[in-house]
N, C-alpha and C positions, 0 to 999 in steps of 0.2 A: 577323066579329064579334070574333075574338080580337085582330085587329090594332087595332081601335078601342079595345078594352079596354086593350091595352098602351100605346097612345098616351095614353089618359086617365091611366093610372098614372104615365107619364113626366112629363106636364104637371103632375100633382099634386106630385110630388117636386121638380120644378124650381121650382115655386112656393114650396114649403117652404124650399128652399135659398136662394132670393132673399130670403125674409122674414128668414132668419137674418142675411144680410149687410146688410140695410137696417134700420138702427135707426129706431125710431118717432120721429116728430118732432111738436112741438107749436107752435102759432102764438104768436108774441111780438108784441103790439101795440106799435107804435112810439110814441115820445114824446120827451121831452127830459129831460136830467139834467145836473148839474154834476159832471164827473169830478174825481178827486183832482188831476189836473194839467190845466191849460188856461190860457187867457189871461184874466186879470182875472175869474175866476169865470164865464166865458161858458158858457152852456148849449149842449150838444151835442144835435143832433136825430138820433134813431134812426128809421129807416124800419121798417115791418112786415117781419118775416122769420120763418122757421121754424128751430127749433133741435132737435138730437137730444136726446131725453129723457135718455139715458145717455152716458157717455164710451164711446169705441170700445174693445171688449174684445180680449183675446188671441185669442179665437175668431174675431172679425171680421177681425183683422189676419192671422191664419193663412190664412184663405181668400183674402185679398188677395195675400199673397206667393205662394200656390200659383198664382194666376192671373196674377201679374206677377213672373216670376222675377228680374228685375233688382233687386227690392227684398228678395231673400233675403239673409241675413246674410253668406253667402260670396260673393255677387255684387255687393253694393252698392258703388258707387264711393266712394272715400274722400273725394272732394270733397263728397259729399252726406250723409255720416254718419261720425261718429268711431268709434273702435275699440270703444266700448261699445254699439254698435247691437245691439239684441236679445240682449244678452250673457247674459240669463237663460234663453234658449231652448236646447234640447238641440242642435238642428241647424236646417237650413233650413226643414224642414216639420214639426218636432215641438217643442212647447214643453217646458220643463224639468219634471221630476217635481214640483217644489215650486211650479210656476206654475199658477194656476187659469185655466181657459178663460174664466170669467165675470168675472175681474178686469180692470181697465182695462189696456190695453197701454201699456207704458212703455219707456224706452230706445229711443225712436224720434226721428228728427230732424225738423226743420221741413219739410225737403224731402219726406220720406216721408209725413208727415201731410198735407201739401198735396196730394200725388199721390193718396193714399187718398181724400180728400174729392172730388177732381175725378173720380175713377173712379166715384163714387157719384152724380155729377151735382150735387155740393154744393161747398162751399168752407169754409175755416177762418173762424171769426168774427173780426171786428176787435176790438181792445182795447175800444173803446167798446161794441160789442154784447155782449161777454162781461161787462164790468163792469155794464152796464145790467141784465142778467139776474141777475148775481151779487149785486146789492145787495138782492135780495128774500129774505125769510124765508118761513115757511109761509103767512103771512096778508097781509103787506104787500109792495107792489112795491118800496118803498124803506125798508129797515129799518136804514139805516146809523147813525141816531142812537140806536138802542136799545143799551144797554149789554150786554144779553144776546147780541145778534147779534155784536158784536165779540168778546165773551168766548168765544163758541162757536168762532169762526174761530181766534183765538189759541190756544185750547185744543187745536185740531186740530194746529196747527203744532208743538206739544210732543209729539204722539203719534208713536211710531216705526212705520215699515213699514205705514202705512195703505194703501199701494199694493197690498198683498196681499189686501185686502178685496174682496168682489164688488160689482159695480155695484148701485145701489139700497140700499146700506147706510146712506146718510144721508137727510136729510129731502127730501120733495117740496116744492119752493118754490111761491110764488104763481103762477108760470107753468106749473107741472106738470113742471118739470125737476128731476132728481135729481143729487146729488153735485157741485154747483158748489163746495162746500167740504166737505172731510172725507176725500176719497180721494187725489187727485193734483192737482198744478198742471197747467195746460192751455196748449198752444200757441195763439197767435192769429196772424192773418195779418200784422199789423204789430207784432209783439212788441217790437221794438227801436226803436219810434218815439219813445219817451220816455226821457230820461236817458242817451242815448248820444252826444249831440252837445255841442259846446262851449257852446251856448246854455243848456242846462239847468244849467250850472255857471258861468253869467255869463261865459263865454268866458275863464276864468282857467286852465283845465286841461283837456286833451283825453285824459287818462288814463282809459280806460273802467273800470279797476279801482277807481276811487274812487266808484262809484255809491252806496254806503251813506252816505258823508259828505255827499253833495250832495242826498240824497233829499228834504229838507225844502224846498229852494228851489222856489218857485212852487207849492207845494201849496195846496189850498183847505181842507184839514182836517188840522191838525197832530196831532189826537188819533187819527186813523184809522191806527193802526200796522199793522193787518192789510193794508190797501191799500198802504201803504208797502212792505211785504214783497213783495207781488205785483209792483209796478212795478219795484222794485229787482232782483228776480230776472229779470224779462223783460229789463231793460236790460243784464244781465250775460251774456245768451245770444248765441250765434252759431247760424246756421241749421243747421249740421251737428252741433251739440251733442246729446248724448243724456243723459238722467238717469233714474235708477230711480224717481223720483217725478214724472215729467213725461209726461203723456199728451195726449189731445186729444179733441175732439168736432167735429162738422160742423154747418154751418148752410146754409140755402138761401134765396135771395131769394123773396119770396112771389109776385112776378109771374112767376117762372120755374116755381114749383110749380103754378100754376093753368093 
């Protein structure tokens, strides 16, 4: 009887631990939209998928590095993360005193974010999937034409250190997803697929440092400066880069989830 009771208690706590590591997901119904960058304002089709409700937290990532030592700050290979990787953490398995467990994890590379999602049976969202969800406000699936929507995002860009805020600090959007705008920038699987080649600059210059000046070329909405900022930032990144205001969340294909 005692053995059964002990096993029941162990299973219960294992279940609680797993719940903490697995962020809740919500379904995103597919559709089509015109991205800021594309060919001749062509619509892009998005398939149904699931998305994490919140960005991955320091608490989530701490559990990940405990279970995957090669991603600890003292172990990570330089090829996969620059010197600022988890720079705000105290050591390999302790976060800094000024870092909140419930804040989004930042200073992580694309490689680390990708591996984290894969370990959860998920993946990073594509640029189109992220933008498709990110164009929603509280009531509309596409609020890009609303002046208040763009003002909110641009207002966030002016606020310092929002990466220290806890997840859920911003609004719940049309899809039931929090913090798409207002806490941190987020990695996508194909983050540098726009503005990093000669084509986006009409093949006149291959200097990737000129992303800002060429940002307007080929865009579908010259007034959407908030989106310009996102695409320009993504285009300036390399996979091993880490930034204190750059985190991530995961998605999952719906056919895999079922």
